[in-house]
All heavy atoms as TSV, in Angstrom:
chain	resi	resn	atom	element	x	y	z
A	1	MET	N	N	233.578	17.348	-40.477
A	1	MET	CA	C	234.308	16.876	-39.322
A	1	MET	C	C	233.468	17.086	-38.071
A	1	MET	O	O	232.658	17.995	-37.991
A	1	MET	CB	C	235.628	17.620	-39.187
A	1	MET	CG	C	236.606	17.333	-40.292
A	1	MET	SD	S	238.256	17.917	-39.906
A	1	MET	CE	C	238.777	16.685	-38.747
A	2	LYS	N	N	233.720	16.265	-37.082
A	2	LYS	CA	C	233.005	16.369	-35.816
A	2	LYS	C	C	233.665	17.388	-34.914
A	2	LYS	O	O	234.873	17.626	-34.990
A	2	LYS	CB	C	232.974	15.019	-35.116
A	2	LYS	CG	C	232.074	14.018	-35.772
A	2	LYS	CD	C	231.971	12.797	-34.910
A	2	LYS	CE	C	230.515	12.447	-34.812
A	2	LYS	NZ	N	230.227	11.433	-33.837
A	3	SER	N	N	232.854	17.968	-34.032
A	3	SER	CA	C	233.379	18.903	-33.044
A	3	SER	C	C	232.700	18.633	-31.707
A	3	SER	O	O	231.665	17.983	-31.641
A	3	SER	CB	C	233.146	20.351	-33.481
A	3	SER	OG	O	231.764	20.631	-33.530
A	4	ALA	N	N	233.323	19.146	-30.644
A	4	ALA	CA	C	232.777	18.998	-29.298
A	4	ALA	C	C	232.769	20.363	-28.629
A	4	ALA	O	O	233.739	21.115	-28.725
A	4	ALA	CB	C	233.624	18.022	-28.489
A	5	ASP	N	N	231.668	20.690	-27.972
A	5	ASP	CA	C	231.597	21.931	-27.211
A	5	ASP	C	C	232.498	21.780	-25.990
A	5	ASP	O	O	232.298	20.903	-25.164
A	5	ASP	CB	C	230.169	22.232	-26.780
A	5	ASP	CG	C	229.291	22.618	-27.962
A	5	ASP	OD1	O	229.844	23.067	-28.978
A	5	ASP	OD2	O	228.074	22.486	-27.865
A	6	THR	N	N	233.507	22.643	-25.888
A	6	THR	CA	C	234.532	22.526	-24.862
A	6	THR	C	C	234.626	23.811	-24.061
A	6	THR	O	O	234.682	24.897	-24.625
A	6	THR	CB	C	235.898	22.210	-25.516
A	6	THR	OG1	O	235.732	21.083	-26.381
A	6	THR	CG2	C	236.940	21.879	-24.481
A	7	GLU	N	N	234.663	23.680	-22.735
A	7	GLU	CA	C	234.719	24.833	-21.839
A	7	GLU	C	C	236.159	25.308	-21.667
A	7	GLU	O	O	237.088	24.516	-21.626
A	7	GLU	CB	C	234.147	24.453	-20.473
A	7	GLU	CG	C	234.154	25.593	-19.481
A	7	GLU	CD	C	233.645	25.179	-18.118
A	7	GLU	OE1	O	233.433	23.980	-17.889
A	7	GLU	OE2	O	233.488	26.074	-17.284
A	8	PHE	N	N	236.323	26.632	-21.549
A	8	PHE	CA	C	237.629	27.243	-21.306
A	8	PHE	C	C	237.641	27.804	-19.896
A	8	PHE	O	O	236.681	28.440	-19.466
A	8	PHE	CB	C	237.896	28.348	-22.322
A	8	PHE	CG	C	238.247	27.818	-23.686
A	8	PHE	CD1	C	237.270	27.332	-24.528
A	8	PHE	CD2	C	239.556	27.790	-24.117
A	8	PHE	CE1	C	237.581	26.843	-25.778
A	8	PHE	CE2	C	239.887	27.294	-25.366
A	8	PHE	CZ	C	238.896	26.818	-26.193
A	9	LEU	N	N	238.749	27.574	-19.194
A	9	LEU	CA	C	238.891	28.003	-17.809
A	9	LEU	C	C	240.129	28.876	-17.681
A	9	LEU	O	O	241.235	28.456	-18.040
A	9	LEU	CB	C	239.006	26.778	-16.898
A	9	LEU	CG	C	239.010	27.021	-15.407
A	9	LEU	CD1	C	237.667	27.590	-14.976
A	9	LEU	CD2	C	239.273	25.740	-14.666
A	10	GLY	N	N	239.950	30.102	-17.205
A	10	GLY	CA	C	241.055	31.034	-17.014
A	10	GLY	C	C	241.365	31.817	-18.275
A	10	GLY	O	O	240.906	31.501	-19.371
A	11	GLY	N	N	242.143	32.867	-18.101
A	11	GLY	CA	C	242.547	33.692	-19.233
A	11	GLY	C	C	241.394	34.463	-19.844
A	11	GLY	O	O	240.295	34.528	-19.285
A	12	PRO	N	N	241.616	35.048	-20.997
A	12	PRO	CA	C	240.591	35.867	-21.653
A	12	PRO	C	C	239.339	35.091	-22.086
A	12	PRO	O	O	238.281	35.669	-22.243
A	12	PRO	CB	C	241.310	36.436	-22.871
A	12	PRO	CG	C	242.756	36.339	-22.555
A	12	PRO	CD	C	242.901	35.146	-21.666
A	13	LEU	N	N	239.449	33.802	-22.293
A	13	LEU	CA	C	238.298	33.001	-22.732
A	13	LEU	C	C	237.565	32.332	-21.574
A	13	LEU	O	O	236.732	31.445	-21.795
A	13	LEU	CB	C	238.747	31.935	-23.737
A	13	LEU	CG	C	239.342	32.449	-25.045
A	13	LEU	CD1	C	239.780	31.287	-25.915
A	13	LEU	CD2	C	238.353	33.321	-25.776
A	14	ASP	N	N	237.838	32.734	-20.345
A	14	ASP	CA	C	237.252	32.112	-19.159
A	14	ASP	C	C	235.729	32.067	-19.233
A	14	ASP	O	O	235.073	33.069	-19.491
A	14	ASP	CB	C	237.680	32.868	-17.900
A	14	ASP	CG	C	237.252	32.164	-16.632
A	14	ASP	OD1	O	237.247	30.923	-16.625
A	14	ASP	OD2	O	236.942	32.856	-15.649
A	15	GLY	N	N	235.177	30.876	-19.029
A	15	GLY	CA	C	233.738	30.695	-18.997
A	15	GLY	C	C	233.089	30.469	-20.355
A	15	GLY	O	O	231.912	30.145	-20.433
A	16	ARG	N	N	233.830	30.606	-21.416
A	16	ARG	CA	C	233.254	30.405	-22.745
A	16	ARG	C	C	233.255	28.931	-23.109
A	16	ARG	O	O	234.103	28.159	-22.688
A	16	ARG	CB	C	234.032	31.180	-23.794
A	16	ARG	CG	C	233.913	32.672	-23.603
A	16	ARG	CD	C	234.449	33.401	-24.774
A	16	ARG	NE	N	234.437	34.830	-24.466
A	16	ARG	CZ	C	234.619	35.750	-25.360
A	16	ARG	NH1	N	234.832	35.424	-26.620
A	16	ARG	NH2	N	234.595	37.008	-25.017
A	17	VAL	N	N	232.294	28.554	-23.904
A	17	VAL	CA	C	232.202	27.195	-24.435
A	17	VAL	C	C	232.240	27.317	-25.951
A	17	VAL	O	O	231.361	27.952	-26.546
A	17	VAL	CB	C	230.912	26.496	-23.968
A	17	VAL	CG1	C	230.803	25.114	-24.587
A	17	VAL	CG2	C	230.884	26.410	-22.449
A	18	LEU	N	N	233.266	26.735	-26.565
A	18	LEU	CA	C	233.448	26.843	-28.007
A	18	LEU	C	C	233.494	25.460	-28.646
A	18	LEU	O	O	233.979	24.507	-28.030
A	18	LEU	CB	C	234.757	27.573	-28.320
A	18	LEU	CG	C	234.900	28.987	-27.773
A	18	LEU	CD1	C	236.307	29.501	-28.049
A	18	LEU	CD2	C	233.874	29.900	-28.391
A	19	PRO	N	N	233.013	25.342	-29.884
A	19	PRO	CA	C	233.129	24.057	-30.587
A	19	PRO	C	C	234.568	23.858	-31.058
A	19	PRO	O	O	235.136	24.700	-31.750
A	19	PRO	CB	C	232.161	24.201	-31.762
A	19	PRO	CG	C	232.066	25.674	-31.990
A	19	PRO	CD	C	232.282	26.333	-30.663
A	20	ILE	N	N	235.175	22.751	-30.656
A	20	ILE	CA	C	236.557	22.426	-31.016
A	20	ILE	C	C	236.533	21.190	-31.910
A	20	ILE	O	O	235.900	20.186	-31.570
A	20	ILE	CB	C	237.408	22.147	-29.760
A	20	ILE	CG1	C	237.339	23.321	-28.784
A	20	ILE	CG2	C	238.839	21.825	-30.147
A	20	ILE	CD1	C	237.909	24.616	-29.300
A	21	LEU	N	N	237.237	21.272	-33.055
A	21	LEU	CA	C	237.290	20.126	-33.957
A	21	LEU	C	C	237.999	18.953	-33.294
A	21	LEU	O	O	239.027	19.129	-32.637
A	21	LEU	CB	C	238.021	20.500	-35.240
A	21	LEU	CG	C	237.296	21.470	-36.166
A	21	LEU	CD1	C	238.177	21.814	-37.359
A	21	LEU	CD2	C	235.982	20.904	-36.618
A	22	LEU	N	N	237.452	17.762	-33.479
A	22	LEU	CA	C	238.021	16.551	-32.903
A	22	LEU	C	C	239.079	15.972	-33.829
A	22	LEU	O	O	238.969	16.067	-35.054
A	22	LEU	CB	C	236.932	15.513	-32.651
A	22	LEU	CG	C	235.816	15.934	-31.690
A	22	LEU	CD1	C	234.781	14.833	-31.598
A	22	LEU	CD2	C	236.370	16.286	-30.337
A	23	GLY	N	N	240.085	15.355	-33.238
A	23	GLY	CA	C	241.152	14.725	-33.997
A	23	GLY	C	C	240.746	13.349	-34.495
A	23	GLY	O	O	239.595	12.913	-34.331
A	24	PRO	N	N	241.685	12.613	-35.078
A	24	PRO	CA	C	241.378	11.294	-35.629
A	24	PRO	C	C	240.913	10.278	-34.581
A	24	PRO	O	O	240.232	9.321	-34.914
A	24	PRO	CB	C	242.683	10.846	-36.284
A	24	PRO	CG	C	243.709	11.831	-35.887
A	24	PRO	CD	C	243.048	13.017	-35.308
A	25	LEU	N	N	241.278	10.469	-33.327
A	25	LEU	CA	C	240.857	9.546	-32.265
A	25	LEU	C	C	239.640	10.076	-31.508
A	25	LEU	O	O	239.346	9.647	-30.402
A	25	LEU	CB	C	242.014	9.296	-31.290
A	25	LEU	CG	C	243.249	8.665	-31.924
A	25	LEU	CD1	C	244.369	8.547	-30.916
A	25	LEU	CD2	C	242.909	7.323	-32.519
A	26	HIS	N	N	238.923	11.045	-32.105
A	26	HIS	CA	C	237.707	11.636	-31.531
A	26	HIS	C	C	237.956	12.276	-30.181
A	26	HIS	O	O	237.177	12.123	-29.247
A	26	HIS	CB	C	236.576	10.610	-31.458
A	26	HIS	CG	C	236.210	10.089	-32.810
A	26	HIS	ND1	N	235.495	10.813	-33.721
A	26	HIS	CD2	C	236.499	8.916	-33.417
A	26	HIS	CE1	C	235.343	10.109	-34.832
A	26	HIS	NE2	N	235.954	8.950	-34.671
A	27	SER	N	N	239.054	13.003	-30.082
A	27	SER	CA	C	239.398	13.724	-28.864
A	27	SER	C	C	239.862	15.123	-29.257
A	27	SER	O	O	240.351	15.331	-30.365
A	27	SER	CB	C	240.511	12.987	-28.124
A	27	SER	OG	O	240.821	13.655	-26.925
A	28	VAL	N	N	239.713	16.077	-28.335
A	28	VAL	CA	C	240.183	17.431	-28.602
A	28	VAL	C	C	241.714	17.444	-28.508
A	28	VAL	O	O	242.300	16.621	-27.809
A	28	VAL	CB	C	239.558	18.457	-27.626
A	28	VAL	CG1	C	238.064	18.539	-27.825
A	28	VAL	CG2	C	239.897	18.136	-26.183
A	29	PRO	N	N	242.392	18.366	-29.189
A	29	PRO	CA	C	243.860	18.432	-29.126
A	29	PRO	C	C	244.365	18.712	-27.712
A	29	PRO	O	O	243.670	19.340	-26.911
A	29	PRO	CB	C	244.205	19.600	-30.050
A	29	PRO	CG	C	243.006	19.820	-30.890
A	29	PRO	CD	C	241.834	19.349	-30.110
A	30	LYS	N	N	245.588	18.271	-27.407
A	30	LYS	CA	C	246.168	18.478	-26.076
A	30	LYS	C	C	246.422	19.950	-25.792
A	30	LYS	O	O	246.289	20.398	-24.671
A	30	LYS	CB	C	247.484	17.702	-25.936
A	30	LYS	CG	C	247.294	16.220	-25.884
A	30	LYS	CD	C	248.631	15.525	-25.710
A	30	LYS	CE	C	248.436	14.020	-25.692
A	30	LYS	NZ	N	249.707	13.312	-25.516
A	31	VAL	N	N	246.818	20.695	-26.813
A	31	VAL	CA	C	247.104	22.119	-26.669
A	31	VAL	C	C	246.278	22.864	-27.709
A	31	VAL	O	O	246.198	22.454	-28.868
A	31	VAL	CB	C	248.607	22.413	-26.886
A	31	VAL	CG1	C	248.885	23.899	-26.805
A	31	VAL	CG2	C	249.451	21.664	-25.881
A	32	TYR	N	N	245.659	23.962	-27.286
A	32	TYR	CA	C	244.854	24.795	-28.184
A	32	TYR	C	C	245.439	26.197	-28.148
A	32	TYR	O	O	245.516	26.820	-27.096
A	32	TYR	CB	C	243.391	24.797	-27.717
A	32	TYR	CG	C	242.449	25.444	-28.695
A	32	TYR	CD1	C	242.085	24.786	-29.864
A	32	TYR	CD2	C	241.921	26.705	-28.450
A	32	TYR	CE1	C	241.207	25.372	-30.761
A	32	TYR	CE2	C	241.046	27.290	-29.344
A	32	TYR	CZ	C	240.698	26.619	-30.495
A	32	TYR	OH	O	239.831	27.208	-31.380
A	33	ARG	N	N	245.890	26.671	-29.303
A	33	ARG	CA	C	246.508	27.994	-29.393
A	33	ARG	C	C	245.557	28.957	-30.097
A	33	ARG	O	O	244.991	28.623	-31.132
A	33	ARG	CB	C	247.823	27.910	-30.151
A	33	ARG	CG	C	248.894	27.169	-29.379
A	33	ARG	CD	C	250.201	27.078	-30.166
A	33	ARG	NE	N	251.274	26.555	-29.354
A	33	ARG	CZ	C	251.491	25.280	-29.133
A	33	ARG	NH1	N	250.686	24.378	-29.650
A	33	ARG	NH2	N	252.499	24.879	-28.379
A	34	VAL	N	N	245.423	30.150	-29.518
A	34	VAL	CA	C	244.545	31.181	-30.066
A	34	VAL	C	C	245.408	32.386	-30.426
A	34	VAL	O	O	245.886	33.102	-29.544
A	34	VAL	CB	C	243.462	31.606	-29.050
A	34	VAL	CG1	C	242.544	32.637	-29.659
A	34	VAL	CG2	C	242.686	30.403	-28.542
A	35	PRO	N	N	245.641	32.641	-31.731
A	35	PRO	CA	C	246.422	33.817	-32.112
A	35	PRO	C	C	245.584	35.079	-31.941
A	35	PRO	O	O	244.428	35.136	-32.350
A	35	PRO	CB	C	246.762	33.560	-33.578
A	35	PRO	CG	C	245.721	32.614	-34.054
A	35	PRO	CD	C	245.261	31.817	-32.865
A	36	VAL	N	N	246.183	36.091	-31.312
A	36	VAL	CA	C	245.525	37.379	-31.122
A	36	VAL	C	C	246.342	38.406	-31.897
A	36	VAL	O	O	247.512	38.641	-31.569
A	36	VAL	CB	C	245.449	37.757	-29.628
A	36	VAL	CG1	C	244.784	39.115	-29.469
A	36	VAL	CG2	C	244.707	36.691	-28.842
A	37	PRO	N	N	245.766	39.020	-32.943
A	37	PRO	CA	C	246.533	39.959	-33.760
A	37	PRO	C	C	246.870	41.241	-33.001
A	37	PRO	O	O	246.229	41.583	-32.009
A	37	PRO	CB	C	245.600	40.253	-34.941
A	37	PRO	CG	C	244.241	39.912	-34.455
A	37	PRO	CD	C	244.396	38.855	-33.398
A	38	ALA	N	N	247.876	41.943	-33.494
A	38	ALA	CA	C	248.281	43.222	-32.903
A	38	ALA	C	C	247.163	44.241	-33.091
A	38	ALA	O	O	246.430	44.218	-34.080
A	38	ALA	CB	C	249.562	43.706	-33.566
A	39	HIS	N	N	247.042	45.124	-32.112
A	39	HIS	CA	C	246.031	46.172	-32.175
A	39	HIS	C	C	246.601	47.440	-31.547
A	39	HIS	O	O	246.872	47.453	-30.337
A	39	HIS	CB	C	244.759	45.739	-31.438
A	39	HIS	CG	C	243.659	46.746	-31.501
A	39	HIS	ND1	N	242.975	47.008	-32.659
A	39	HIS	CD2	C	243.148	47.570	-30.558
A	39	HIS	CE1	C	242.075	47.941	-32.417
A	39	HIS	NE2	N	242.165	48.305	-31.141
A	40	GLY	N	N	246.810	48.457	-32.354
A	40	GLY	CA	C	247.379	49.691	-31.833
A	40	GLY	C	C	248.791	49.464	-31.320
A	40	GLY	O	O	249.658	48.972	-32.042
A	41	ASP	N	N	249.045	49.804	-30.062
A	41	ASP	CA	C	250.363	49.621	-29.455
A	41	ASP	C	C	250.568	48.232	-28.863
A	41	ASP	O	O	251.656	47.894	-28.438
A	41	ASP	CB	C	250.580	50.659	-28.344
A	41	ASP	CG	C	250.668	52.071	-28.902
A	41	ASP	OD1	O	250.987	52.203	-30.103
A	41	ASP	OD2	O	250.420	53.026	-28.141
A	42	THR	N	N	249.515	47.428	-28.833
A	42	THR	CA	C	249.599	46.086	-28.259
A	42	THR	C	C	250.145	45.112	-29.302
A	42	THR	O	O	249.588	44.996	-30.391
A	42	THR	CB	C	248.198	45.606	-27.802
A	42	THR	OG1	O	247.636	46.587	-26.950
A	42	THR	CG2	C	248.293	44.291	-27.079
A	43	PRO	N	N	251.239	44.403	-28.990
A	43	PRO	CA	C	251.802	43.448	-29.964
A	43	PRO	C	C	250.931	42.194	-30.087
A	43	PRO	O	O	250.114	41.899	-29.225
A	43	PRO	CB	C	253.164	43.106	-29.361
A	43	PRO	CG	C	252.992	43.330	-27.897
A	43	PRO	CD	C	252.017	44.461	-27.759
A	44	ALA	N	N	251.142	41.460	-31.162
A	44	ALA	CA	C	250.429	40.195	-31.374
A	44	ALA	C	C	250.908	39.168	-30.350
A	44	ALA	O	O	252.095	39.115	-30.024
A	44	ALA	CB	C	250.673	39.686	-32.778
A	45	ILE	N	N	249.989	38.368	-29.830
A	45	ILE	CA	C	250.330	37.303	-28.878
A	45	ILE	C	C	249.574	36.036	-29.254
A	45	ILE	O	O	248.653	36.069	-30.082
A	45	ILE	CB	C	249.989	37.690	-27.415
A	45	ILE	CG1	C	248.494	37.936	-27.250
A	45	ILE	CG2	C	250.796	38.879	-26.960
A	45	ILE	CD1	C	248.063	38.055	-25.801
A	46	THR	N	N	249.961	34.945	-28.639
A	46	THR	CA	C	249.256	33.676	-28.805
A	46	THR	C	C	248.851	33.177	-27.427
A	46	THR	O	O	249.701	32.981	-26.560
A	46	THR	CB	C	250.152	32.640	-29.500
A	46	THR	OG1	O	250.525	33.138	-30.780
A	46	THR	CG2	C	249.420	31.317	-29.676
A	47	LEU	N	N	247.553	32.985	-27.230
A	47	LEU	CA	C	247.044	32.439	-25.973
A	47	LEU	C	C	247.158	30.920	-26.041
A	47	LEU	O	O	246.840	30.313	-27.060
A	47	LEU	CB	C	245.593	32.836	-25.760
A	47	LEU	CG	C	245.282	34.333	-25.780
A	47	LEU	CD1	C	243.778	34.541	-25.689
A	47	LEU	CD2	C	245.996	35.037	-24.650
A	48	VAL	N	N	247.620	30.299	-24.966
A	48	VAL	CA	C	247.813	28.851	-24.942
A	48	VAL	C	C	246.914	28.251	-23.864
A	48	VAL	O	O	246.942	28.679	-22.708
A	48	VAL	CB	C	249.288	28.486	-24.670
A	48	VAL	CG1	C	249.458	26.976	-24.601
A	48	VAL	CG2	C	250.186	29.079	-25.741
A	49	TYR	N	N	246.128	27.268	-24.263
A	49	TYR	CA	C	245.268	26.523	-23.344
A	49	TYR	C	C	245.643	25.051	-23.424
A	49	TYR	O	O	245.892	24.528	-24.502
A	49	TYR	CB	C	243.793	26.695	-23.719
A	49	TYR	CG	C	243.246	28.056	-23.369
A	49	TYR	CD1	C	243.398	29.138	-24.221
A	49	TYR	CD2	C	242.594	28.255	-22.168
A	49	TYR	CE1	C	242.909	30.379	-23.894
A	49	TYR	CE2	C	242.094	29.500	-21.828
A	49	TYR	CZ	C	242.260	30.561	-22.695
A	49	TYR	OH	O	241.775	31.796	-22.354
A	50	ARG	N	N	245.698	24.390	-22.274
A	50	ARG	CA	C	246.040	22.965	-22.211
A	50	ARG	C	C	244.823	22.148	-21.789
A	50	ARG	O	O	244.040	22.564	-20.944
A	50	ARG	CB	C	247.189	22.737	-21.240
A	50	ARG	CG	C	248.423	23.508	-21.643
A	50	ARG	CD	C	249.700	22.844	-21.205
A	50	ARG	NE	N	250.838	23.670	-21.592
A	50	ARG	CZ	C	251.467	23.552	-22.756
A	50	ARG	NH1	N	251.071	22.659	-23.617
A	50	ARG	NH2	N	252.494	24.325	-23.043
A	51	ARG	N	N	244.710	20.971	-22.379
A	51	ARG	CA	C	243.589	20.079	-22.117
A	51	ARG	C	C	243.677	19.516	-20.706
A	51	ARG	O	O	244.738	19.157	-20.224
A	51	ARG	CB	C	243.623	18.949	-23.141
A	51	ARG	CG	C	242.474	17.987	-23.064
A	51	ARG	CD	C	242.570	16.981	-24.169
A	51	ARG	NE	N	243.669	16.055	-23.893
A	51	ARG	CZ	C	244.008	15.060	-24.698
A	51	ARG	NH1	N	243.384	14.875	-25.832
A	51	ARG	NH2	N	245.004	14.268	-24.371
A	52	ALA	N	N	242.526	19.440	-20.021
A	52	ALA	CA	C	242.453	18.856	-18.674
A	52	ALA	C	C	241.126	18.121	-18.548
A	52	ALA	O	O	240.147	18.468	-19.197
A	52	ALA	CB	C	242.562	19.942	-17.618
A	53	LYS	N	N	241.107	17.099	-17.695
A	53	LYS	CA	C	239.869	16.347	-17.465
A	53	LYS	C	C	239.028	17.037	-16.407
A	53	LYS	O	O	239.546	17.545	-15.418
A	53	LYS	CB	C	240.169	14.926	-17.001
A	53	LYS	CG	C	240.654	14.026	-18.088
A	53	LYS	CD	C	240.837	12.615	-17.569
A	53	LYS	CE	C	241.333	11.707	-18.665
A	53	LYS	NZ	N	241.526	10.334	-18.197
A	54	GLU	N	N	237.720	16.994	-16.621
A	54	GLU	CA	C	236.766	17.504	-15.637
A	54	GLU	C	C	235.791	16.366	-15.357
A	54	GLU	O	O	235.187	15.813	-16.279
A	54	GLU	CB	C	236.027	18.718	-16.201
A	54	GLU	CG	C	234.979	19.257	-15.278
A	54	GLU	CD	C	234.247	20.439	-15.883
A	54	GLU	OE1	O	234.127	20.520	-17.106
A	54	GLU	OE2	O	233.781	21.268	-15.092
A	55	TYR	N	N	235.656	15.991	-14.086
A	55	TYR	CA	C	234.795	14.868	-13.704
A	55	TYR	C	C	233.453	15.370	-13.187
A	55	TYR	O	O	233.381	16.380	-12.496
A	55	TYR	CB	C	235.471	14.027	-12.621
A	55	TYR	CG	C	236.686	13.285	-13.127
A	55	TYR	CD1	C	237.953	13.842	-13.013
A	55	TYR	CD2	C	236.561	12.043	-13.721
A	55	TYR	CE1	C	239.069	13.171	-13.478
A	55	TYR	CE2	C	237.670	11.363	-14.185
A	55	TYR	CZ	C	238.916	11.937	-14.069
A	55	TYR	OH	O	240.021	11.271	-14.542
A	56	ASN	N	N	232.387	14.619	-13.510
A	56	ASN	CA	C	231.071	14.964	-12.966
A	56	ASN	C	C	230.787	14.093	-11.735
A	56	ASN	O	O	231.629	13.317	-11.300
A	56	ASN	CB	C	229.980	14.822	-14.033
A	56	ASN	CG	C	229.770	13.390	-14.494
A	56	ASN	OD1	O	230.295	12.448	-13.913
A	56	ASN	ND2	N	229.005	13.221	-15.554
A	57	ALA	N	N	229.593	14.217	-11.170
A	57	ALA	CA	C	229.250	13.499	-9.937
A	57	ALA	C	C	229.234	11.978	-10.128
A	57	ALA	O	O	229.444	11.229	-9.177
A	57	ALA	CB	C	227.890	13.964	-9.436
A	58	LYS	N	N	229.010	11.509	-11.350
A	58	LYS	CA	C	228.965	10.070	-11.618
A	58	LYS	C	C	230.345	9.492	-11.932
A	58	LYS	O	O	230.468	8.311	-12.209
A	58	LYS	CB	C	228.023	9.796	-12.777
A	58	LYS	CG	C	226.584	10.119	-12.457
A	58	LYS	CD	C	225.673	9.762	-13.611
A	58	LYS	CE	C	224.231	10.073	-13.270
A	58	LYS	NZ	N	223.346	9.720	-14.374
A	59	GLY	N	N	231.368	10.320	-11.910
A	59	GLY	CA	C	232.720	9.847	-12.167
A	59	GLY	C	C	233.120	9.856	-13.632
A	59	GLY	O	O	234.216	9.453	-13.982
A	60	ARG	N	N	232.236	10.307	-14.504
A	60	ARG	CA	C	232.569	10.397	-15.924
A	60	ARG	C	C	233.308	11.702	-16.176
A	60	ARG	O	O	233.117	12.678	-15.478
A	60	ARG	CB	C	231.305	10.354	-16.768
A	60	ARG	CG	C	230.608	9.030	-16.673
A	60	ARG	CD	C	229.449	8.979	-17.596
A	60	ARG	NE	N	228.801	7.686	-17.488
A	60	ARG	CZ	C	227.946	7.234	-18.348
A	60	ARG	NH1	N	227.594	7.969	-19.373
A	60	ARG	NH2	N	227.405	6.055	-18.187
A	61	PHE	N	N	234.145	11.695	-17.189
A	61	PHE	CA	C	234.913	12.903	-17.456
A	61	PHE	C	C	234.576	13.468	-18.827
A	61	PHE	O	O	234.053	12.785	-19.701
A	61	PHE	CB	C	236.416	12.646	-17.350
A	61	PHE	CG	C	237.013	11.939	-18.536
A	61	PHE	CD1	C	237.523	12.669	-19.594
A	61	PHE	CD2	C	237.072	10.565	-18.595
A	61	PHE	CE1	C	238.072	12.035	-20.695
A	61	PHE	CE2	C	237.620	9.921	-19.678
A	61	PHE	CZ	C	238.123	10.656	-20.735
A	62	ARG	N	N	234.901	14.747	-18.978
A	62	ARG	CA	C	234.872	15.402	-20.267
A	62	ARG	C	C	236.077	16.342	-20.289
A	62	ARG	O	O	236.626	16.693	-19.248
A	62	ARG	CB	C	233.574	16.169	-20.502
A	62	ARG	CG	C	233.343	17.297	-19.546
A	62	ARG	CD	C	232.033	17.976	-19.830
A	62	ARG	NE	N	231.885	19.098	-18.916
A	62	ARG	CZ	C	231.217	20.172	-19.183
A	62	ARG	NH1	N	230.599	20.275	-20.327
A	62	ARG	NH2	N	231.139	21.146	-18.309
A	63	TRP	N	N	236.489	16.726	-21.477
A	63	TRP	CA	C	237.654	17.587	-21.601
A	63	TRP	C	C	237.268	19.045	-21.455
A	63	TRP	O	O	236.182	19.461	-21.837
A	63	TRP	CB	C	238.319	17.388	-22.961
A	63	TRP	CG	C	238.904	16.038	-23.160
A	63	TRP	CD1	C	238.496	15.103	-24.064
A	63	TRP	CD2	C	239.995	15.447	-22.458
A	63	TRP	NE1	N	239.274	13.979	-23.966
A	63	TRP	CE2	C	240.205	14.163	-22.990
A	63	TRP	CE3	C	240.823	15.881	-21.431
A	63	TRP	CZ2	C	241.208	13.313	-22.542
A	63	TRP	CZ3	C	241.822	15.036	-20.981
A	63	TRP	CH2	C	242.004	13.763	-21.529
A	64	ARG	N	N	238.192	19.814	-20.903
A	64	ARG	CA	C	238.077	21.269	-20.875
A	64	ARG	C	C	239.483	21.813	-21.086
A	64	ARG	O	O	240.466	21.075	-21.025
A	64	ARG	CB	C	237.503	21.759	-19.556
A	64	ARG	CG	C	238.451	21.633	-18.389
A	64	ARG	CD	C	237.892	22.279	-17.164
A	64	ARG	NE	N	238.849	22.123	-16.063
A	64	ARG	CZ	C	238.544	22.203	-14.811
A	64	ARG	NH1	N	237.301	22.421	-14.460
A	64	ARG	NH2	N	239.455	22.068	-13.894
A	65	TYR	N	N	239.590	23.094	-21.356
A	65	TYR	CA	C	240.894	23.730	-21.543
A	65	TYR	C	C	241.167	24.685	-20.405
A	65	TYR	O	O	240.298	25.456	-20.009
A	65	TYR	CB	C	240.947	24.493	-22.877
A	65	TYR	CG	C	241.159	23.595	-24.070
A	65	TYR	CD1	C	240.144	23.366	-24.973
A	65	TYR	CD2	C	242.375	22.966	-24.277
A	65	TYR	CE1	C	240.333	22.550	-26.071
A	65	TYR	CE2	C	242.578	22.136	-25.366
A	65	TYR	CZ	C	241.547	21.938	-26.251
A	65	TYR	OH	O	241.760	21.117	-27.330
A	66	GLU	N	N	242.405	24.626	-19.872
A	66	GLU	CA	C	242.835	25.529	-18.805
A	66	GLU	C	C	243.938	26.423	-19.360
A	66	GLU	O	O	244.834	25.961	-20.058
A	66	GLU	CB	C	243.346	24.728	-17.602
A	66	GLU	CG	C	242.257	23.919	-16.943
A	66	GLU	CD	C	242.759	23.097	-15.763
A	66	GLU	OE1	O	243.987	23.029	-15.534
A	66	GLU	OE2	O	241.898	22.505	-15.080
A	67	TYR	N	N	243.859	27.684	-19.007
A	67	TYR	CA	C	244.807	28.696	-19.490
A	67	TYR	C	C	246.211	28.428	-18.962
A	67	TYR	O	O	246.399	28.168	-17.774
A	67	TYR	CB	C	244.329	30.083	-19.060
A	67	TYR	CG	C	245.167	31.231	-19.560
A	67	TYR	CD1	C	245.289	31.477	-20.924
A	67	TYR	CD2	C	245.813	32.071	-18.672
A	67	TYR	CE1	C	246.042	32.535	-21.382
A	67	TYR	CE2	C	246.566	33.131	-19.129
A	67	TYR	CZ	C	246.674	33.361	-20.485
A	67	TYR	OH	O	247.419	34.413	-20.935
A	68	ASP	N	N	247.198	28.485	-19.855
A	68	ASP	CA	C	248.591	28.298	-19.476
A	68	ASP	C	C	249.293	29.652	-19.601
A	68	ASP	O	O	249.741	30.045	-20.671
A	68	ASP	CB	C	249.256	27.269	-20.381
A	68	ASP	CG	C	250.672	26.930	-19.948
A	68	ASP	OD1	O	251.199	27.595	-19.039
A	68	ASP	OD2	O	251.252	25.989	-20.527
A	69	ASP	N	N	249.358	30.379	-18.480
A	69	ASP	CA	C	249.913	31.724	-18.466
A	69	ASP	C	C	251.404	31.728	-18.790
A	69	ASP	O	O	251.911	32.649	-19.430
A	69	ASP	CB	C	249.665	32.372	-17.100
A	69	ASP	CG	C	249.956	33.854	-17.093
A	69	ASP	OD1	O	249.764	34.507	-18.155
A	69	ASP	OD2	O	250.378	34.377	-16.063
A	70	ALA	N	N	252.130	30.702	-18.378
A	70	ALA	CA	C	253.568	30.648	-18.614
A	70	ALA	C	C	253.907	30.520	-20.090
A	70	ALA	O	O	254.920	31.053	-20.550
A	70	ALA	CB	C	254.178	29.495	-17.833
A	71	ALA	N	N	253.078	29.816	-20.855
A	71	ALA	CA	C	253.363	29.587	-22.274
A	71	ALA	C	C	252.774	30.673	-23.166
A	71	ALA	O	O	253.150	30.773	-24.331
A	71	ALA	CB	C	252.829	28.227	-22.687
A	72	SER	N	N	251.843	31.448	-22.677
A	72	SER	CA	C	251.207	32.495	-23.486
A	72	SER	C	C	252.124	33.695	-23.611
A	72	SER	O	O	252.863	34.035	-22.699
A	72	SER	CB	C	249.874	32.908	-22.876
A	72	SER	OG	O	248.971	31.836	-22.899
A	73	GLY	N	N	252.010	34.361	-24.746
A	73	GLY	CA	C	252.766	35.592	-24.888
A	73	GLY	C	C	253.649	35.635	-26.033
A	73	GLY	O	O	253.837	35.352	-27.017
């Protein structure tokens, strides 16, 4: 399967670029969920990132993920 290097903005993954598998229409999923297992006294949570467009100087766009604090937890 194909993947695209996608930037994460905000939250614990801020600034990271990870390969995300592309869907049938060759686009990254609208929502990307990252399960974080429990550790010690900290309960398990799911981090939620939502797809957003990022434009370059030539007006072309690429996808990135922005942290959704309201949906995480």
